[in-house]
C-alpha positions in Angstrom: 116.8 66.9 108.9 117.3 67.9 105.2 118.0 65.2 102.7 121.7 64.9 101.9 120.8 63.3 98.5 118.8 66.4 97.6 121.7 68.7 98.4 124.1 66.5 96.4 121.9 66.7 93.3 122.8 70.4 93.0 126.1 69.5 91.2 126.9 71.4 88.0 125.7 74.8 89.2 128.2 76.3 91.7 125.8 79.0 92.9 123.0 76.5 93.5 125.4 74.0 95.1 126.6 76.7 97.5 123.0 77.7 98.3 122.0 74.1 99.1 125.1 73.5 101.2 124.7 76.6 103.3 120.9 76.3 103.7 121.4 72.7 104.9 123.6 74.1 107.7 121.1 76.8 108.5 118.3 74.3 108.6 120.2 72.2 111.1 120.9 75.2 113.3 117.4 76.7 113.4 114.7 74.2 113.9 111.8 76.7 113.4 113.0 77.3 109.9 113.9 73.7 109.0 110.6 73.1 107.1 110.8 76.5 105.3 114.4 75.8 104.2 113.4 72.3 103.1 110.4 73.4 101.1 112.0 76.4 99.4 115.4 75.0 98.7 116.4 71.5 99.8 113.5 69.8 98.0 114.0 71.8 94.8 115.8 70.4 91.8 117.5 73.6 90.7 117.8 77.4 91.3 115.1 77.9 88.7 112.8 75.4 90.5 113.4 77.2 93.8 112.8 80.7 92.3 109.6 79.7 90.5 108.2 78.2 93.6 109.0 81.2 95.8 107.7 83.8 93.3 104.5 81.9 92.8 103.9 81.5 96.5 104.4 85.2 97.0 102.4 86.4 93.9 99.6 83.8 93.7 96.0 84.7 94.6 92.7 83.0 94.9 91.9 83.7 91.2 95.4 82.9 90.0 96.7 80.2 92.3 100.4 79.7 93.1 100.5 76.3 91.4 99.3 77.7 88.0 101.7 80.7 88.3 104.6 78.4 89.2 104.0 76.4 86.0 104.2 79.6 84.0 107.3 80.9 85.6 109.0 77.5 85.2 108.1 77.4 81.6 109.6 80.8 81.0 112.9 79.8 82.7 113.0 76.6 80.8 112.5 78.0 77.3 114.5 81.2 77.9 117.8 80.1 79.5 119.1 83.7 79.3 116.7 84.4 82.2 118.5 81.9 84.4 121.8 83.5 83.4 120.4 86.9 84.4 119.2 85.5 87.7 122.7 84.3 88.6 124.3 87.6 87.5 121.8 89.4 89.7 122.7 87.2 92.7 126.4 87.8 92.1 125.8 91.5 92.0 124.0 91.5 95.3 126.7 89.4 97.0 129.5 91.5 95.7 127.9 95.0 96.3 125.9 94.6 99.5 128.0 94.5 102.6 125.0 93.1 104.5 124.9 90.0 102.2 127.5 87.3 102.6 125.7 84.5 100.8 123.6 83.7 97.8 120.8 82.0 99.7 119.9 85.2 101.7 118.8 87.3 98.6 117.2 84.2 97.0 114.9 83.7 100.0 114.5 87.2 101.5 115.5 90.2 99.4 112.4 91.8 97.8 114.5 93.8 95.3 115.8 90.5 93.9 112.3 89.0 93.9 110.8 92.0 92.2 113.5 92.0 89.5 113.0 88.3 88.7 109.2 88.6 88.6 109.8 91.5 86.2 111.9 89.1 84.0 108.9 86.7 83.8 106.5 89.6 83.1 108.8 90.9 80.3 109.0 87.4 78.8 105.2 87.3 78.8 105.0 90.8 77.2 107.3 89.8 74.4 105.2 86.7 73.8 102.2 89.0 73.3 100.6 87.8 76.6 100.2 91.3 77.7 97.2 90.9 80.0 99.0 88.3 82.1 102.2 90.4 82.0 100.3 93.4 83.4 98.7 91.2 86.0 102.1 90.1 87.2 103.3 93.7 87.3 100.3 94.7 89.4 101.0 91.8 91.9 104.7 92.7 92.1 103.7 96.3 92.9 101.2 95.2 95.6 103.5 92.6 97.2 106.9 94.2 96.9 106.2 97.9 96.5 108.2 97.9 93.2 106.6 98.9 89.9 108.5 97.9 86.8 106.6 98.0 83.5 106.9 94.7 81.7 107.9 96.4 78.4 111.0 98.0 80.1 114.3 96.6 78.9 116.6 95.6 81.8 120.0 94.0 81.5 121.7 91.6 84.0 123.9 92.1 87.0 121.4 94.6 88.4 121.2 95.4 92.1 118.1 97.1 93.5 119.0 97.7 97.1 116.0 97.8 99.6 113.8 98.4 96.6 110.8 100.0 98.3 109.1 102.5 95.9 111.3 101.9 92.9 109.4 102.7 89.7 110.5 102.1 86.0 108.3 103.2 83.1 107.4 101.5 79.9 110.2 102.6 77.7 112.9 102.6 80.3 116.2 100.9 79.4 118.7 99.8 82.1 121.9 98.2 80.9 124.1 95.7 82.7 125.8 96.2 86.0 123.6 99.1 87.3 122.8 99.7 91.0 119.7 101.5 92.2 118.6 102.3 95.8 115.1 102.7 97.2 112.7 105.3 96.0 114.4 105.7 92.6 112.0 106.7 89.8 112.8 106.2 86.1 109.7 107.9 84.8 108.2 110.2 82.3 107.5 113.9 82.6 103.8 114.0 81.8 101.4 112.8 79.1 103.8 112.5 76.2 103.7 109.2 74.3 106.3 107.1 72.5 109.8 106.8 73.8 109.6 108.8 76.9 111.6 107.2 79.7 115.3 107.2 80.8 118.1 105.2 79.3 120.6 104.1 82.0 123.9 102.9 80.7 126.4 100.4 82.2 127.9 100.8 85.6 125.6 103.6 86.7 124.8 104.2 90.4 121.5 105.9 91.2 121.3 106.8 94.8 118.3 106.8 97.2 115.3 108.9 96.3 116.7 110.2 92.9 114.2 110.8 90.1 115.3 110.6 86.5 112.4 111.9 84.3 111.9 111.8 80.5 113.8 110.3 77.6 117.2 111.3 79.0 120.4 109.3 79.0 122.4 108.6 82.1 125.9 108.0 80.6 128.0 105.0 81.3 129.7 105.0 84.7 127.8 108.0 86.0 126.5 108.6 89.5 123.2 110.4 90.5 123.2 111.8 94.0 120.5 111.0 96.6 117.3 113.0 96.2 118.3 114.5 92.8 115.9 115.3 90.0 117.5 114.6 86.6 115.7 116.3 83.6 118.6 116.3 81.1 121.3 114.0 79.8 124.0 113.0 82.3 127.5 112.8 80.8 129.4 109.5 81.1 131.6 109.2 84.2 130.1 112.3 85.9 128.4 112.9 89.2 125.2 114.9 89.2 123.2 116.2 92.1 120.5 118.7 93.0 117.1 119.9 91.8 117.4 120.1 88.9 120.6 117.9 88.8 123.8 119.5 87.6 127.3 118.1 87.2 129.1 118.4 90.5 132.2 116.2 89.9 133.4 112.8 88.8 132.9 109.4 90.5 136.0 108.0 92.1 135.3 104.6 90.4 135.0 103.9 86.7 131.8 101.9 87.4 130.2 103.4 90.6 127.5 100.8 90.6 130.1 98.3 91.7 131.4 100.4 94.5 128.1 101.5 96.0 129.5 104.7 97.4 126.7 107.3 97.7 129.1 110.2 98.5 129.3 112.7 95.8 133.1 112.5 95.5 133.7 116.2 94.9 
């Protein structure tokens, strides 16, 4: 059975405490997963420790073993506490916006959108530290393992929810502000071979629905919604709904921040 002492050591961090308490219950209920729960959560000292262990196990290779990668991720989380704050904001976003998620432990252990986003945060830290070769290596492994390709130079805020995540792409000069939600097969990309600042800027509270493509150095204004399968080639006004190929304004979202409501209907 899981160590009660280990669970009790989680005090001071409500999210981590809740994860440990709930995982202890799950471990007792499902014997086949008891060791998995123990190794990934119940024997870990903190949320950061658990996350670095899991990401390293998933992304490690024979030439860059998990143990070495885990040390690097743990270092980043230690010297950049804002990364840990973003991790917790992302967990809260998933729990609040995903009706299939009723806990924090589930995305921490199983949701590849969350894993890909946190691995990006490590790669971004490496990029800013001028360790670009390793940053691109991590980007490549994330793409191979999770099917998500986020350039390490992209600037992403916190409270971001990438639902399902398969085939999500974000280019080098992409900016995504706080409290944005994206679904699977969303592309925030360029339009060709132009150089410099060439990728989308997505403002707070935006919802980008499944399969949408936002291309070029365009701005998706605060509180906007991009309909499923749309192709956005020009600026999207704040608090508007756009849809179509090419996307045009078709209405206004029912919510001030559609990212928080996760309603993919056009609302027209």
